[in-house]
FIKOLZA-1660 file (N, C-alpha, C; in steps of 0.1 Angstrom, whole numbers, plus 5000, padded with zeros to 4 digits):
% residues 101
   i   px   py   pz ch aa at
   1 7186 3715 3524  A  X  N
   1 7198 3710 3531  A  X CA
   1 7196 3715 3546  A  X  C
   2 7200 3707 3555  A  X  N
   2 7198 3711 3569  A  X CA
   2 7210 3717 3575  A  X  C
   3 7209 3721 3588  A  X  N
   3 7220 3727 3595  A  X CA
   3 7229 3716 3600  A  X  C
   4 7242 3719 3601  A  X  N
   4 7251 3709 3607  A  X CA
   4 7249 3708 3622  A  X  C
   5 7253 3697 3628  A  X  N
   5 7251 3696 3643  A  X CA
   5 7260 3707 3650  A  X  C
   6 7271 3710 3644  A  X  N
   6 7279 3721 3651  A  X CA
   6 7272 3734 3651  A  X  C
   7 7266 3738 3640  A  X  N
   7 7259 3751 3639  A  X CA
   7 7247 3751 3649  A  X  C
   8 7240 3740 3650  A  X  N
   8 7229 3739 3660  A  X CA
   8 7234 3740 3674  A  X  C
   9 7245 3734 3677  A  X  N
   9 7251 3734 3690  A  X CA
   9 7255 3748 3694  A  X  C
  10 7261 3755 3684  A  X  N
  10 7265 3769 3687  A  X CA
  10 7253 3778 3690  A  X  C
  11 7243 3776 3682  A  X  N
  11 7231 3785 3685  A  X CA
  11 7225 3781 3698  A  X  C
  12 7224 3769 3702  A  X  N
  12 7218 3765 3715  A  X CA
  12 7227 3770 3726  A  X  C
  13 7240 3769 3725  A  X  N
  13 7249 3773 3736  A  X CA
  13 7248 3788 3737  A  X  C
  14 7248 3796 3726  A  X  N
  14 7247 3810 3726  A  X CA
  14 7234 3815 3732  A  X  C
  15 7223 3809 3728  A  X  N
  15 7210 3813 3734  A  X CA
  15 7210 3809 3749  A  X  C
  16 7215 3798 3752  A  X  N
  16 7215 3794 3767  A  X CA
  16 7223 3803 3775  A  X  C
  17 7235 3807 3770  A  X  N
  17 7243 3817 3777  A  X CA
  17 7236 3830 3779  A  X  C
  18 7229 3835 3768  A  X  N
  18 7222 3847 3769  A  X CA
  18 7211 3847 3780  A  X  C
  19 7203 3836 3779  A  X  N
  19 7192 3835 3788  A  X CA
  19 7197 3833 3803  A  X  C
  20 7207 3825 3805  A  X  N
  20 7212 3823 3819  A  X CA
  20 7221 3834 3824  A  X  C
  21 7230 3839 3815  A  X  N
  21 7240 3849 3820  A  X CA
  21 7237 3863 3818  A  X  C
  22 7229 3867 3808  A  X  N
  22 7227 3881 3805  A  X CA
  22 7213 3886 3809  A  X  C
  23 7203 3878 3806  A  X  N
  23 7189 3882 3810  A  X CA
  23 7187 3885 3825  A  X  C
  24 7192 3877 3834  A  X  N
  24 7190 3880 3848  A  X CA
  24 7196 3894 3852  A  X  C
  25 7206 3898 3846  A  X  N
  25 7212 3912 3849  A  X CA
  25 7202 3922 3845  A  X  C
  26 7196 3921 3834  A  X  N
  26 7186 3931 3829  A  X CA
  26 7173 3930 3836  A  X  C
  27 7169 3918 3840  A  X  N
  27 7156 3917 3847  A  X CA
  27 7157 3922 3861  A  X  C
  28 7168 3922 3867  A  X  N
  28 7169 3926 3881  A  X CA
  28 7168 3941 3883  A  X  C
  29 7172 3949 3873  A  X  N
  29 7173 3963 3874  A  X CA
  29 7159 3969 3877  A  X  C
  30 7148 3965 3871  A  X  N
  30 7135 3971 3875  A  X CA
  30 7131 3968 3889  A  X  C
  31 7137 3958 3895  A  X  N
  31 7133 3954 3909  A  X CA
  31 7141 3961 3919  A  X  C
  32 7151 3969 3916  A  X  N
  32 7160 3976 3925  A  X CA
  32 7152 3986 3934  A  X  C
  33 7143 3994 3929  A  X  N
  33 7136 4003 3937  A  X CA
  33 7128 3997 3949  A  X  C
  34 7125 3984 3948  A  X  N
  34 7118 3977 3959  A  X CA
  34 7127 3976 3971  A  X  C
  35 7140 3977 3969  A  X  N
  35 7149 3977 3981  A  X CA
  35 7147 3989 3990  A  X  C
  36 7143 4000 3984  A  X  N
  36 7141 4012 3992  A  X CA
  36 7130 4011 4002  A  X  C
  37 7120 4001 4000  A  X  N
  37 7109 3999 4009  A  X CA
  37 7113 3992 4022  A  X  C
  38 7124 3985 4021  A  X  N
  38 7129 3977 4033  A  X CA
  38 7138 3986 4042  A  X  C
  39 7133 3991 4053  A  X  N
  39 7141 4000 4061  A  X CA
  39 7153 3993 4068  A  X  C
  40 7153 3980 4069  A  X  N
  40 7164 3973 4075  A  X CA
  40 7176 3972 4066  A  X  C
  41 7175 3974 4053  A  X  N
  41 7186 3974 4044  A  X CA
  41 7194 3987 4043  A  X  C
  42 7188 3998 4048  A  X  N
  42 7195 4011 4047  A  X CA
  42 7197 4015 4033  A  X  C
  43 7188 4012 4024  A  X  N
  43 7189 4015 4010  A  X CA
  43 7182 4027 4007  A  X  C
  44 7188 4037 4001  A  X  N
  44 7182 4050 3998  A  X CA
  44 7180 4052 3983  A  X  C
  45 7173 4063 3979  A  X  N
  45 7172 4066 3965  A  X CA
  45 7185 4069 3959  A  X  C
  46 7195 4075 3966  A  X  N
  46 7208 4078 3960  A  X CA
  46 7215 4065 3957  A  X  C
  47 7213 4054 3965  A  X  N
  47 7219 4041 3962  A  X CA
  47 7214 4036 3949  A  X  C
  48 7200 4037 3948  A  X  N
  48 7194 4032 3935  A  X CA
  48 7199 4040 3923  A  X  C
  49 7200 4053 3924  A  X  N
  49 7205 4061 3913  A  X CA
  49 7220 4057 3909  A  X  C
  50 7228 4055 3919  A  X  N
  50 7242 4051 3917  A  X CA
  50 7242 4037 3910  A  X  C
  51 7234 4028 3915  A  X  N
  51 7234 4015 3909  A  X CA
  51 7229 4015 3895  A  X  C
  52 7218 4023 3892  A  X  N
  52 7213 4023 3879  A  X CA
  52 7222 4031 3869  A  X  C
  53 7231 4038 3874  A  X  N
  53 7241 4045 3866  A  X CA
  53 7253 4036 3863  A  X  C
  54 7258 4029 3874  A  X  N
  54 7270 4021 3873  A  X CA
  54 7268 4008 3865  A  X  C
  55 7257 4001 3866  A  X  N
  55 7255 3988 3859  A  X CA
  55 7256 3990 3843  A  X  C
  56 7249 3999 3837  A  X  N
  56 7251 4000 3822  A  X CA
  56 7265 4005 3818  A  X  C
  57 7271 4014 3827  A  X  N
  57 7284 4018 3824  A  X CA
  57 7294 4007 3825  A  X  C
  58 7294 3999 3835  A  X  N
  58 7303 3987 3836  A  X CA
  58 7300 3977 3825  A  X  C
  59 7288 3975 3821  A  X  N
  59 7285 3966 3810  A  X CA
  59 7291 3971 3797  A  X  C
  60 7291 3984 3795  A  X  N
  60 7297 3990 3783  A  X CA
  60 7312 3988 3783  A  X  C
  61 7318 3990 3795  A  X  N
  61 7333 3988 3796  A  X CA
  61 7336 3974 3793  A  X  C
  62 7328 3964 3798  A  X  N
  62 7331 3950 3795  A  X CA
  62 7330 3947 3780  A  X  C
  63 7320 3953 3774  A  X  N
  63 7318 3951 3759  A  X CA
  63 7330 3957 3752  A  X  C
  64 7334 3968 3756  A  X  N
  64 7346 3975 3749  A  X CA
  64 7358 3966 3751  A  X  C
  65 7360 3960 3763  A  X  N
  65 7372 3952 3765  A  X CA
  65 7371 3938 3758  A  X  C
  66 7359 3932 3759  A  X  N
  66 7358 3918 3753  A  X CA
  66 7357 3918 3738  A  X  C
  67 7352 3929 3732  A  X  N
  67 7350 3929 3717  A  X CA
  67 7364 3927 3710  A  X  C
  68 7373 3936 3713  A  X  N
  68 7387 3935 3707  A  X CA
  68 7394 3922 3711  A  X  C
  69 7392 3918 3724  A  X  N
  69 7398 3905 3728  A  X CA
  69 7393 3893 3720  A  X  C
  70 7380 3893 3717  A  X  N
  70 7375 3882 3708  A  X CA
  70 7380 3883 3694  A  X  C
  71 7383 3895 3689  A  X  N
  71 7389 3896 3676  A  X CA
  71 7403 3892 3676  A  X  C
  72 7410 3894 3687  A  X  N
  72 7425 3891 3687  A  X CA
  72 7427 3876 3690  A  X  C
  73 7420 3870 3700  A  X  N
  73 7423 3856 3704  A  X CA
  73 7412 3847 3702  A  X  C
  74 7401 3851 3697  A  X  N
  74 7390 3842 3694  A  X CA
  74 7379 3842 3705  A  X  C
  75 7367 3837 3701  A  X  N
  75 7356 3838 3711  A  X CA
  75 7358 3829 3723  A  X  C
  76 7364 3817 3722  A  X  N
  76 7366 3809 3733  A  X CA
  76 7376 3815 3743  A  X  C
  77 7386 3822 3738  A  X  N
  77 7396 3828 3747  A  X CA
  77 7389 3840 3754  A  X  C
  78 7381 3848 3747  A  X  N
  78 7374 3859 3753  A  X CA
  78 7364 3854 3764  A  X  C
  79 7357 3843 3761  A  X  N
  79 7348 3838 3771  A  X CA
  79 7355 3832 3783  A  X  C
  80 7367 3827 3781  A  X  N
  80 7375 3822 3792  A  X CA
  80 7379 3834 3801  A  X  C
  81 7384 3844 3795  A  X  N
  81 7388 3856 3802  A  X CA
  81 7376 3862 3810  A  X  C
  82 7364 3862 3804  A  X  N
  82 7352 3867 3810  A  X CA
  82 7349 3859 3822  A  X  C
  83 7349 3845 3820  A  X  N
  83 7345 3836 3832  A  X CA
  83 7355 3838 3843  A  X  C
  84 7368 3839 3839  A  X  N
  84 7378 3841 3850  A  X CA
  84 7377 3853 3858  A  X  C
  85 7375 3865 3851  A  X  N
  85 7373 3877 3858  A  X CA
  85 7360 3878 3866  A  X  C
  86 7349 3872 3861  A  X  N
  86 7337 3871 3868  A  X CA
  86 7338 3863 3881  A  X  C
  87 7345 3851 3880  A  X  N
  87 7348 3843 3891  A  X CA
  87 7356 3850 3902  A  X  C
  88 7366 3857 3898  A  X  N
  88 7375 3865 3907  A  X CA
  88 7366 3875 3914  A  X  C
  89 7358 3883 3906  A  X  N
  89 7349 3893 3912  A  X CA
  89 7339 3887 3922  A  X  C
  90 7334 3876 3919  A  X  N
  90 7324 3869 3928  A  X CA
  90 7331 3864 3941  A  X  C
  91 7343 3859 3940  A  X  N
  91 7350 3855 3952  A  X CA
  91 7354 3867 3960  A  X  C
  92 7358 3878 3954  A  X  N
  92 7362 3890 3962  A  X CA
  92 7349 3895 3969  A  X  C
  93 7338 3895 3962  A  X  N
  93 7325 3899 3968  A  X CA
  93 7321 3890 3979  A  X  C
  94 7323 3877 3978  A  X  N
  94 7319 3867 3988  A  X CA
  94 7328 3868 4001  A  X  C
  95 7341 3872 3999  A  X  N
  95 7350 3873 4010  A  X CA
  95 7350 3886 4017  A  X  C
  96 7343 3896 4011  A  X  N
  96 7342 3909 4017  A  X CA
  96 7336 3909 4031  A  X  C
  97 7341 3916 4040  A  X  N
  97 7335 3915 4054  A  X CA
  97 7321 3922 4054  A  X  C
  98 7313 3917 4063  A  X  N
  98 7300 3922 4064  A  X CA
  98 7300 3936 4070  A  X  C
  99 7294 3946 4065  A  X  N
  99 7294 3959 4071  A  X CA
  99 7287 3960 4084  A  X  C
 100 7293 3967 4093  A  X  N
 100 7287 3968 4107  A  X CA
 100 7281 3982 4108  A  X  C
 101 7268 3983 4111  A  X  N
 101 7261 3995 4113  A  X CA
 101 7259 3999 4127  A  X  C
% end
């Protein structure tokens, strides 16, 4: 017996979401020390240490928040909350004033 079209669609969408949304976060972490080589960015080793500490911590907080939310209101609702909060965070980051050194 074969898989239903719905099951195949769920697997494709889940895999695509992982590849597009989650893998780039983990692939960029090893590249962060390269920022220290550019003197114009004013990036130091302490900035790298803070970033490498904060990223997994915030990812854990997100998983702790989204796990029970998915149990309570379903996966589509949890994904909507995630997309909404991510969009708000990106807009806030985009509207932040450029630092003046």
